[in-house]
C-alpha positions as YAML, in Angstrom:
chain: A
units: angstrom
residues:
- id: 1
  name: MET
  ca: [75.86, -290.80, -64.19]
- id: 2
  name: LYS
  ca: [72.36, -289.71, -62.70]
- id: 3
  name: LYS
  ca: [73.80, -290.37, -59.29]
- id: 4
  name: SER
  ca: [76.75, -288.03, -59.87]
- id: 5
  name: ILE
  ca: [74.51, -285.22, -61.30]
- id: 6
  name: SER
  ca: [72.29, -285.52, -58.18]
- id: 7
  name: SER
  ca: [75.16, -285.36, -55.74]
- id: 8
  name: LYS
  ca: [76.52, -282.38, -57.41]
- id: 9
  name: LEU
  ca: [73.15, -280.61, -57.30]
- id: 10
  name: MET
  ca: [72.92, -281.45, -53.71]
- id: 11
  name: LEU
  ca: [76.19, -279.93, -52.94]
- id: 12
  name: ILE
  ca: [75.21, -276.77, -54.82]
- id: 13
  name: MET
  ca: [71.95, -276.55, -52.79]
- id: 14
  name: VAL
  ca: [73.66, -277.03, -49.44]
- id: 15
  name: ALA
  ca: [76.34, -274.50, -50.32]
- id: 16
  name: ALA
  ca: [73.74, -271.92, -51.38]
- id: 17
  name: LEU
  ca: [71.80, -272.42, -48.17]
- id: 18
  name: THR
  ca: [74.76, -271.93, -46.12]
- id: 19
  name: LEU
  ca: [75.50, -268.71, -47.86]
- id: 20
  name: VAL
  ca: [72.00, -267.44, -47.33]
- id: 21
  name: LEU
  ca: [72.07, -268.33, -43.60]
- id: 22
  name: ALA
  ca: [75.48, -266.64, -43.23]
- id: 23
  name: ALA
  ca: [74.17, -263.48, -44.74]
- id: 24
  name: CYS
  ca: [71.16, -263.50, -42.50]
- id: 25
  name: SER
  ca: [73.37, -264.08, -39.54]
- id: 26
  name: SER
  ca: [75.99, -261.34, -40.31]
- id: 27
  name: ASN
  ca: [73.02, -258.90, -41.14]
- id: 28
  name: GLU
  ca: [70.88, -259.32, -37.92]
- id: 29
  name: PRO
  ca: [73.55, -258.46, -35.44]
- id: 30
  name: ALA
  ca: [74.74, -255.53, -37.46]
- id: 31
  name: THR
  ca: [71.20, -253.96, -37.59]
- id: 32
  name: SER
  ca: [70.88, -254.73, -33.91]
- id: 33
  name: GLY
  ca: [74.34, -253.30, -33.07]
- id: 34
  name: THR
  ca: [73.34, -250.10, -35.17]
- id: 35
  name: ALA
  ca: [70.30, -249.75, -33.20]
- id: 36
  name: ASN
  ca: [72.19, -250.18, -29.88]
- id: 37
  name: THR
  ca: [74.84, -247.85, -30.85]
- id: 38
  name: GLU
  ca: [72.04, -245.02, -31.99]
- id: 39
  name: ALA
  ca: [70.21, -245.70, -28.68]
- id: 40
  name: ALA
  ca: [73.44, -245.15, -26.61]
- id: 41
  name: THR
  ca: [74.34, -242.17, -28.64]
- id: 42
  name: SER
  ca: [70.87, -240.67, -27.89]
- id: 43
  name: ASP
  ca: [71.17, -241.35, -24.20]
- id: 44
  name: ALA
  ca: [74.49, -239.83, -24.00]
- id: 45
  name: ALA
  ca: [73.35, -236.71, -25.82]
- id: 46
  name: THR
  ca: [70.44, -236.67, -23.27]
- id: 47
  name: THR
  ca: [72.65, -237.03, -20.24]
- id: 48
  name: ALA
  ca: [75.01, -234.44, -21.66]
- id: 49
  name: THR
  ca: [72.37, -231.78, -22.00]
- id: 50
  name: THR
  ca: [71.24, -231.45, -18.34]
- id: 51
  name: VAL
  ca: [71.92, -232.69, -14.92]
- id: 52
  name: GLU
  ca: [69.75, -233.06, -11.89]
- id: 53
  name: ILE
  ca: [71.20, -231.79, -8.45]
- id: 54
  name: THR
  ca: [69.89, -231.21, -5.12]
- id: 55
  name: ASP
  ca: [70.38, -227.77, -3.70]
- id: 56
  name: ALA
  ca: [68.97, -225.95, -0.56]
- id: 57
  name: HIS
  ca: [65.36, -225.90, -1.87]
- id: 58
  name: GLY
  ca: [65.15, -229.53, -3.45]
- id: 59
  name: LYS
  ca: [66.01, -231.11, -6.91]
- id: 60
  name: VAL
  ca: [66.75, -228.81, -9.85]
- id: 61
  name: THR
  ca: [67.35, -229.59, -13.46]
- id: 62
  name: VAL
  ca: [70.26, -227.62, -14.67]
- id: 63
  name: PRO
  ca: [72.01, -227.47, -18.23]
- id: 64
  name: VAL
  ca: [75.44, -228.73, -18.45]
- id: 65
  name: ASN
  ca: [78.04, -226.42, -19.36]
- id: 66
  name: PRO
  ca: [75.58, -223.52, -19.54]
- id: 67
  name: THR
  ca: [76.44, -220.62, -21.85]
- id: 68
  name: LYS
  ca: [75.41, -217.74, -19.67]
- id: 69
  name: VAL
  ca: [76.28, -218.23, -16.14]
- id: 70
  name: VAL
  ca: [75.77, -215.59, -13.31]
- id: 71
  name: ALA
  ca: [77.52, -216.37, -9.82]
- id: 72
  name: LEU
  ca: [76.55, -214.65, -6.63]
- id: 73
  name: ASP
  ca: [77.96, -217.14, -4.14]
- id: 74
  name: ASN
  ca: [81.38, -216.25, -2.85]
- id: 75
  name: ARG
  ca: [82.13, -219.75, -2.15]
- id: 76
  name: THR
  ca: [82.20, -220.38, -6.02]
- id: 77
  name: PHE
  ca: [84.27, -217.71, -7.47]
- id: 78
  name: GLU
  ca: [87.69, -219.22, -7.09]
- id: 79
  name: THR
  ca: [86.58, -222.84, -8.03]
- id: 80
  name: LEU
  ca: [84.84, -221.39, -11.19]
- id: 81
  name: SER
  ca: [87.82, -219.33, -12.22]
- id: 82
  name: ASN
  ca: [90.30, -222.29, -11.64]
- id: 83
  name: TRP
  ca: [87.83, -224.31, -13.86]
- id: 84
  name: GLY
  ca: [88.01, -221.70, -16.69]
- id: 85
  name: VAL
  ca: [84.17, -221.04, -16.44]
- id: 86
  name: LYS
  ca: [83.10, -217.68, -18.04]
- id: 87
  name: LEU
  ca: [80.62, -215.55, -16.23]
- id: 88
  name: ALA
  ca: [78.17, -213.09, -17.60]
- id: 89
  name: ALA
  ca: [77.76, -211.27, -14.42]
- id: 90
  name: ALA
  ca: [79.01, -211.30, -10.69]
- id: 91
  name: PRO
  ca: [78.74, -209.05, -7.64]
- id: 92
  name: LYS
  ca: [82.14, -207.31, -8.07]
- id: 93
  name: ASP
  ca: [81.75, -205.07, -5.11]
- id: 94
  name: VAL
  ca: [81.99, -208.20, -2.80]
- id: 95
  name: MET
  ca: [84.56, -210.28, -4.47]
- id: 96
  name: PRO
  ca: [88.35, -210.43, -3.86]
- id: 97
  name: ALA
  ca: [90.31, -207.42, -5.75]
- id: 98
  name: ASP
  ca: [92.41, -209.87, -7.46]
- id: 99
  name: SER
  ca: [89.70, -212.31, -8.85]
- id: 100
  name: PRO
  ca: [89.96, -212.47, -12.67]
- id: 101
  name: TYR
  ca: [86.30, -211.68, -12.89]
- id: 102
  name: VAL
  ca: [86.76, -208.51, -11.36]
- id: 103
  name: ALA
  ca: [89.31, -207.32, -13.92]
- id: 104
  name: ASP
  ca: [87.30, -208.82, -16.85]
- id: 105
  name: GLU
  ca: [85.18, -206.10, -18.42]
- id: 106
  name: SER
  ca: [82.92, -208.53, -20.11]
- id: 107
  name: VAL
  ca: [81.61, -209.70, -16.66]
- id: 108
  name: GLN
  ca: [78.86, -207.31, -15.77]
- id: 109
  name: ASN
  ca: [78.77, -205.97, -12.14]
- id: 110
  name: ILE
  ca: [75.77, -206.97, -9.99]
- id: 111
  name: GLY
  ca: [77.07, -204.55, -7.35]
- id: 112
  name: ASN
  ca: [76.79, -205.95, -3.55]
- id: 113
  name: HIS
  ca: [74.06, -207.81, -1.60]
- id: 114
  name: ARG
  ca: [72.81, -204.66, 0.14]
- id: 115
  name: GLU
  ca: [71.91, -202.87, -3.05]
- id: 116
  name: PRO
  ca: [72.18, -205.54, -5.88]
- id: 117
  name: ASN
  ca: [71.28, -204.61, -9.41]
- id: 118
  name: LEU
  ca: [69.14, -207.52, -10.11]
- id: 119
  name: GLU
  ca: [67.47, -206.01, -13.04]
- id: 120
  name: LEU
  ca: [70.70, -206.61, -14.68]
- id: 121
  name: LEU
  ca: [69.86, -210.35, -14.82]
- id: 122
  name: ALA
  ca: [66.48, -209.73, -16.83]
- id: 123
  name: SER
  ca: [68.70, -208.23, -19.55]
- id: 124
  name: ILE
  ca: [71.27, -210.90, -19.49]
- id: 125
  name: GLN
  ca: [68.74, -213.75, -19.52]
- id: 126
  name: PRO
  ca: [71.28, -216.27, -17.92]
- id: 127
  name: ASP
  ca: [71.01, -220.06, -18.40]
- id: 128
  name: LEU
  ca: [72.29, -220.49, -14.82]
- id: 129
  name: VAL
  ca: [72.25, -218.30, -11.59]
- id: 130
  name: ILE
  ca: [74.12, -219.54, -8.57]
- id: 131
  name: VAL
  ca: [72.96, -217.76, -5.42]
- id: 132
  name: GLY
  ca: [73.99, -218.50, -1.78]
- id: 133
  name: GLN
  ca: [75.30, -216.94, 1.44]
- id: 134
  name: ARG
  ca: [74.98, -213.23, 0.86]
- id: 135
  name: PHE
  ca: [72.45, -213.52, -1.97]
- id: 136
  name: ALA
  ca: [70.34, -216.38, -0.67]
- id: 137
  name: GLY
  ca: [67.78, -213.95, 0.52]
- id: 138
  name: PHE
  ca: [67.11, -212.90, -3.03]
- id: 139
  name: TYR
  ca: [66.34, -216.51, -4.36]
- id: 140
  name: GLU
  ca: [62.47, -215.98, -4.81]
- id: 141
  name: ASP
  ca: [63.03, -212.40, -6.58]
- id: 142
  name: ILE
  ca: [65.76, -213.88, -8.88]
- id: 143
  name: LYS
  ca: [63.55, -216.74, -10.02]
- id: 144
  name: LYS
  ca: [60.83, -214.32, -10.74]
- id: 145
  name: LEU
  ca: [63.27, -212.16, -12.83]
- id: 146
  name: VAL
  ca: [64.52, -215.20, -14.90]
- id: 147
  name: PRO
  ca: [61.81, -217.80, -15.10]
- id: 148
  name: ASN
  ca: [63.57, -219.63, -17.91]
- id: 149
  name: ALA
  ca: [66.89, -219.87, -16.13]
- id: 150
  name: ALA
  ca: [68.09, -222.61, -13.59]
- id: 151
  name: VAL
  ca: [68.47, -220.92, -10.39]
- id: 152
  name: ILE
  ca: [70.28, -223.01, -7.63]
- id: 153
  name: ASP
  ca: [70.98, -222.17, -4.10]
- id: 154
  name: LEU
  ca: [74.35, -223.57, -2.70]
- id: 155
  name: ASN
  ca: [73.82, -222.37, 0.86]
- id: 156
  name: ILE
  ca: [76.01, -224.46, 3.22]
- id: 157
  name: GLU
  ca: [73.30, -224.74, 5.96]
- id: 158
  name: LEU
  ca: [71.36, -227.54, 4.54]
- id: 159
  name: GLU
  ca: [70.49, -229.49, 7.54]
- id: 160
  name: GLU
  ca: [69.16, -227.73, 10.61]
- id: 161
  name: THR
  ca: [69.56, -230.57, 12.89]
- id: 162
  name: ALA
  ca: [73.18, -231.30, 11.93]
- id: 163
  name: ALA
  ca: [76.10, -230.10, 14.01]
- id: 164
  name: PRO
  ca: [77.76, -227.04, 12.69]
- id: 165
  name: GLY
  ca: [80.98, -228.68, 11.76]
- id: 166
  name: GLU
  ca: [79.14, -231.50, 9.84]
- id: 167
  name: ASN
  ca: [76.93, -228.70, 8.05]
- id: 168
  name: PHE
  ca: [80.12, -226.66, 6.97]
- id: 169
  name: VAL
  ca: [81.88, -229.74, 5.68]
- id: 170
  name: ASN
  ca: [78.97, -231.15, 3.86]
- id: 171
  name: GLY
  ca: [78.10, -227.91, 2.45]
- id: 172
  name: LEU
  ca: [81.18, -227.17, 0.97]
- id: 173
  name: LYS
  ca: [81.63, -230.76, -0.46]
- id: 174
  name: ASP
  ca: [78.11, -230.85, -1.88]
- id: 175
  name: ALA
  ca: [78.61, -227.36, -3.60]
- id: 176
  name: THR
  ca: [81.86, -228.62, -5.18]
- id: 177
  name: THR
  ca: [80.09, -231.98, -6.25]
- id: 178
  name: ASN
  ca: [77.22, -230.18, -7.77]
- id: 179
  name: LEU
  ca: [79.44, -227.65, -9.54]
- id: 180
  name: GLY
  ca: [81.56, -230.46, -10.82]
- id: 181
  name: LYS
  ca: [78.45, -232.13, -12.49]
- id: 182
  name: ILE
  ca: [77.28, -229.02, -14.11]
- id: 183
  name: PHE
  ca: [80.53, -227.99, -15.70]
- id: 184
  name: GLU
  ca: [81.70, -231.59, -16.45]
- id: 185
  name: LYS
  ca: [84.66, -231.10, -13.90]
- id: 186
  name: GLN
  ca: [83.87, -234.19, -11.92]
- id: 187
  name: GLU
  ca: [87.64, -235.33, -11.56]
- id: 188
  name: GLU
  ca: [88.70, -231.98, -10.54]
- id: 189
  name: ALA
  ca: [85.75, -231.81, -7.92]
- id: 190
  name: THR
  ca: [86.71, -235.23, -6.59]
- id: 191
  name: GLN
  ca: [90.32, -234.26, -6.06]
- id: 192
  name: LEU
  ca: [89.28, -230.95, -4.40]
- id: 193
  name: ILE
  ca: [87.21, -232.97, -1.91]
- id: 194
  name: ALA
  ca: [89.86, -235.55, -1.43]
- id: 195
  name: ASP
  ca: [92.28, -232.78, -0.57]
- id: 196
  name: PHE
  ca: [89.97, -230.99, 1.70]
- id: 197
  name: ASP
  ca: [89.38, -234.59, 3.61]
- id: 198
  name: LYS
  ca: [93.00, -234.90, 4.13]
- id: 199
  name: ALA
  ca: [93.85, -231.38, 5.23]
- id: 200
  name: ILE
  ca: [90.90, -231.99, 7.98]
- id: 201
  name: GLU
  ca: [92.47, -235.11, 9.14]
- id: 202
  name: GLU
  ca: [96.10, -233.70, 9.18]
- id: 203
  name: ALA
  ca: [94.67, -230.72, 11.21]
- id: 204
  name: LYS
  ca: [92.90, -233.05, 13.71]
- id: 205
  name: ALA
  ca: [96.18, -234.82, 14.03]
- id: 206
  name: ALA
  ca: [98.12, -231.80, 14.79]
- id: 207
  name: TYR
  ca: [96.00, -230.42, 17.60]
- id: 208
  name: ASN
  ca: [96.90, -231.70, 21.07]
- id: 209
  name: GLY
  ca: [93.41, -231.56, 22.25]
- id: 210
  name: GLU
  ca: [94.23, -229.23, 25.25]
- id: 211
  name: ASP
  ca: [95.45, -225.94, 24.11]
- id: 212
  name: LYS
  ca: [92.76, -223.28, 24.58]
- id: 213
  name: ILE
  ca: [91.76, -221.57, 21.34]
- id: 214
  name: MET
  ca: [90.55, -217.84, 20.86]
- id: 215
  name: SER
  ca: [89.13, -216.86, 17.42]
- id: 216
  name: VAL
  ca: [88.67, -213.19, 16.54]
- id: 217
  name: VAL
  ca: [87.57, -210.99, 13.69]
- id: 218
  name: VAL
  ca: [89.23, -207.75, 13.25]
- id: 219
  name: SER
  ca: [87.40, -205.03, 11.56]
- id: 220
  name: GLY
  ca: [87.99, -201.11, 11.66]
- id: 221
  name: GLY
  ca: [90.75, -201.42, 14.20]
- id: 222
  name: ASN
  ca: [88.56, -203.39, 16.64]
- id: 223
  name: ILE
  ca: [88.92, -206.93, 17.86]
- id: 224
  name: GLY
  ca: [85.65, -208.92, 17.77]
- id: 225
  name: PHE
  ca: [85.01, -212.33, 19.51]
- id: 226
  name: SER
  ca: [84.36, -215.08, 16.85]
- id: 227
  name: ALA
  ca: [82.30, -217.58, 19.03]
- id: 228
  name: PRO
  ca: [82.91, -221.27, 18.88]
- id: 229
  name: LEU
  ca: [80.31, -223.06, 16.60]
- id: 230
  name: THR
  ca: [78.60, -219.86, 15.56]
- id: 231
  name: GLY
  ca: [81.27, -217.23, 14.74]
- id: 232
  name: ARG
  ca: [82.20, -216.14, 11.14]
- id: 233
  name: VAL
  ca: [84.76, -218.61, 9.65]
- id: 234
  name: TRP
  ca: [85.96, -219.92, 12.84]
- id: 235
  name: GLY
  ca: [82.95, -221.00, 14.47]
- id: 236
  name: PRO
  ca: [82.38, -224.61, 12.93]
- id: 237
  name: LEU
  ca: [86.05, -225.39, 13.05]
- id: 238
  name: TYR
  ca: [85.79, -225.96, 16.66]
- id: 239
  name: ASP
  ca: [83.26, -228.58, 16.03]
- id: 240
  name: ILE
  ca: [85.24, -230.30, 13.36]
- id: 241
  name: PHE
  ca: [88.63, -230.19, 15.12]
- id: 242
  name: GLY
  ca: [87.67, -230.50, 18.75]
- id: 243
  name: TRP
  ca: [89.10, -227.30, 19.80]
- id: 244
  name: VAL
  ca: [88.97, -226.37, 23.39]
- id: 245
  name: PRO
  ca: [87.58, -222.79, 23.52]
- id: 246
  name: ALA
  ca: [89.24, -220.16, 25.69]
- id: 247
  name: LEU
  ca: [86.15, -218.29, 26.14]
- id: 248
  name: GLU
  ca: [82.36, -219.15, 25.65]
- id: 249
  name: VAL
  ca: [79.57, -216.54, 26.11]
- id: 250
  name: ASP
  ca: [75.74, -216.64, 25.90]
- id: 251
  name: LYS
  ca: [73.78, -215.50, 22.76]
- id: 252
  name: SER
  ca: [76.92, -215.49, 20.54]
- id: 253
  name: SER
  ca: [76.23, -214.86, 16.92]
- id: 254
  name: SER
  ca: [77.58, -215.08, 13.29]
- id: 255
  name: ASP
  ca: [78.07, -211.38, 13.00]
- id: 256
  name: HIS
  ca: [80.54, -210.40, 10.35]
- id: 257
  name: GLN
  ca: [82.62, -208.15, 12.55]
- id: 258
  name: GLY
  ca: [82.53, -210.57, 15.42]
- id: 259
  name: ASP
  ca: [80.63, -210.30, 18.78]
- id: 260
  name: ASP
  ca: [81.10, -207.41, 21.06]
- id: 261
  name: ILE
  ca: [83.23, -209.01, 23.80]
- id: 262
  name: SER
  ca: [85.89, -206.60, 25.62]
- id: 263
  name: VAL
  ca: [89.46, -207.27, 24.77]
- id: 264
  name: GLU
  ca: [90.15, -207.45, 28.53]
- id: 265
  name: ALA
  ca: [87.77, -210.58, 28.71]
- id: 266
  name: ILE
  ca: [89.47, -211.94, 25.77]
- id: 267
  name: ALA
  ca: [92.72, -211.61, 27.48]
- id: 268
  name: GLN
  ca: [91.63, -212.77, 30.83]
- id: 269
  name: SER
  ca: [90.67, -216.07, 29.14]
- id: 270
  name: ASN
  ca: [94.53, -216.51, 28.45]
- id: 271
  name: PRO
  ca: [94.31, -218.43, 25.03]
- id: 272
  name: ASP
  ca: [96.97, -220.55, 23.93]
- id: 273
  name: TRP
  ca: [96.32, -219.68, 20.40]
- id: 274
  name: ILE
  ca: [94.79, -216.82, 18.67]
- id: 275
  name: PHE
  ca: [93.17, -217.31, 15.30]
- id: 276
  name: VAL
  ca: [92.42, -214.12, 13.36]
- id: 277
  name: LEU
  ca: [90.20, -213.10, 10.42]
- id: 278
  name: ASP
  ca: [91.22, -209.68, 9.08]
- id: 279
  name: ARG
  ca: [87.82, -208.70, 7.56]
- id: 280
  name: ASP
  ca: [89.45, -205.11, 6.46]
- id: 281
  name: ALA
  ca: [92.10, -206.87, 4.48]
- id: 282
  name: ALA
  ca: [89.30, -208.41, 2.10]
- id: 283
  name: VAL
  ca: [86.90, -205.37, 1.96]
- id: 284
  name: SER
  ca: [88.76, -202.12, 2.60]
- id: 285
  name: ALA
  ca: [91.13, -200.28, 0.45]
- id: 286
  name: GLU
  ca: [90.89, -197.17, 2.35]
- id: 287
  name: GLU
  ca: [94.00, -195.47, 3.34]
- id: 288
  name: GLY
  ca: [94.72, -195.68, 6.96]
- id: 289
  name: SER
  ca: [93.05, -199.05, 7.54]
- id: 290
  name: VAL
  ca: [95.11, -200.98, 10.10]
- id: 291
  name: PRO
  ca: [96.35, -204.51, 9.49]
- id: 292
  name: ALA
  ca: [94.93, -207.09, 11.79]
- id: 293
  name: GLN
  ca: [98.34, -208.21, 12.75]
- id: 294
  name: ASP
  ca: [99.28, -204.55, 13.88]
- id: 295
  name: VAL
  ca: [95.76, -204.53, 16.00]
- id: 296
  name: ILE
  ca: [96.88, -207.54, 17.69]
- id: 297
  name: ASP
  ca: [100.41, -206.89, 18.28]
- id: 298
  name: ASN
  ca: [99.60, -203.43, 19.61]
- id: 299
  name: SER
  ca: [96.65, -204.26, 21.91]
- id: 300
  name: PRO
  ca: [98.12, -203.72, 25.48]
- id: 301
  name: ALA
  ca: [95.52, -206.14, 26.93]
- id: 302
  name: LEU
  ca: [96.72, -209.04, 24.79]
- id: 303
  name: GLN
  ca: [100.43, -208.74, 25.47]
- id: 304
  name: ASN
  ca: [100.66, -211.08, 28.39]
- id: 305
  name: THR
  ca: [98.65, -214.01, 26.91]
- id: 306
  name: THR
  ca: [100.13, -217.32, 26.28]
- id: 307
  name: ALA
  ca: [99.40, -216.73, 22.50]
- id: 308
  name: ILE
  ca: [101.28, -213.48, 22.11]
- id: 309
  name: THR
  ca: [104.11, -214.49, 24.35]
- id: 310
  name: LYS
  ca: [104.76, -217.73, 22.50]
- id: 311
  name: LYS
  ca: [103.81, -216.12, 19.11]
- id: 312
  name: GLN
  ca: [100.99, -218.62, 18.62]
- id: 313
  name: ILE
  ca: [98.85, -216.62, 16.22]
- id: 314
  name: VAL
  ca: [97.27, -217.79, 13.06]
- id: 315
  name: TYR
  ca: [95.84, -215.55, 10.38]
- id: 316
  name: ALA
  ca: [93.26, -216.66, 7.78]
- id: 317
  name: PRO
  ca: [94.25, -215.85, 4.21]
- id: 318
  name: ASN
  ca: [93.53, -212.10, 3.33]
- id: 319
  name: ASP
  ca: [90.75, -212.53, 1.22]
- id: 320
  name: THR
  ca: [88.81, -215.01, 3.28]
- id: 321
  name: TYR
  ca: [86.01, -212.77, 4.13]
- id: 322
  name: THR
  ca: [85.09, -212.34, 0.47]
- id: 323
  name: ASN
  ca: [86.34, -215.80, -0.74]
- id: 324
  name: GLU
  ca: [85.05, -218.59, 1.66]
- id: 325
  name: SER
  ca: [85.82, -221.13, -1.06]
- id: 326
  name: ILE
  ca: [86.87, -224.69, -0.58]
- id: 327
  name: GLU
  ca: [90.27, -223.60, -1.64]
- id: 328
  name: THR
  ca: [90.43, -220.87, 0.79]
- id: 329
  name: PHE
  ca: [89.69, -223.26, 3.63]
- id: 330
  name: LEU
  ca: [92.20, -225.70, 2.25]
- id: 331
  name: GLU
  ca: [94.79, -223.09, 2.59]
- id: 332
  name: LEU
  ca: [93.61, -222.03, 6.00]
- id: 333
  name: ILE
  ca: [93.41, -225.43, 7.42]
- id: 334
  name: ASN
  ca: [96.94, -226.28, 6.05]
- id: 335
  name: ASN
  ca: [98.34, -223.07, 7.58]
- id: 336
  name: LEU
  ca: [96.69, -224.14, 10.98]
- id: 337
  name: THR
  ca: [98.31, -227.82, 10.75]
- id: 338
  name: LYS
  ca: [101.69, -226.09, 10.07]
- id: 339
  name: ALA
  ca: [101.54, -223.91, 12.92]
- id: 340
  name: LEU
  ca: [100.02, -226.42, 15.37]
- id: 341
  name: ALA
  ca: [102.77, -228.98, 14.35]
- id: 342
  name: LYS
  ca: [105.58, -226.70, 15.34]
- id: 343
  name: GLN
  ca: [104.25, -226.17, 18.95]
...
């Protein structure tokens, strides 16, 4: 009888001990799991608040999805618009007329880069100001005006020692990547860059490596020379695609109207192709402005060139001069590929 009672007590004690151990075992991981979850949530909240990017001046901490955004770099307008980013202000005087930001009255007008209304920034008190290209020279002034804002300079020319084509490509891709991080559009940015890389490879394959290329800027009815490597819009593309220039001159520039080289000199180079930037199409709404195509078609000096007789002329998209976005160059490069592939 005593043995039976003792055995029962022993079983009860073992069972009780088992329950205690099980309870401890289940509680400890739960506590640890809760702590880990809280830490992960805290980390996620931290990374969702700011992001560090590298711009033309170094590393900058930028708020993610900032509330008040001012964009001054014309390479960013189309990308930001496509991503649904709201702007507080923009330089409407030097933007494509059909940009949604121009029509939006809630977007205040900074004006143009020659006489910008930078004081407007102080009243807006933005969280982020995106400068670059035309407004890059105002970087320090803007930082002083809005000391509490993140000011980033997405200028393309980040490496002085790099080739023009490399600078151009890396600049557009870096800017797109940084904007993707800031506005949580990493997937969209990655797709844009993939499309851009693909377009470049297809354009390289379409060029035969022999045809002579002439690039020009048409402004005010005049034809200016857009020099290889340095010329506005077209210059870096010679480096990227290995184009054979029809004409090379000393002391060429990136002048917005092209270099002052005579049309006769351009004609004597007898280009196989002429690539044209119509500056007036982007900036001039004046009556009487002559479309670039009319200027090229009606130039007596050019009529006997191979490019004219074979109708081998490609025009950049009309808004290129004020909208040098990655989307614009995607369109331009794809147009080049289609034209070159038909030769």
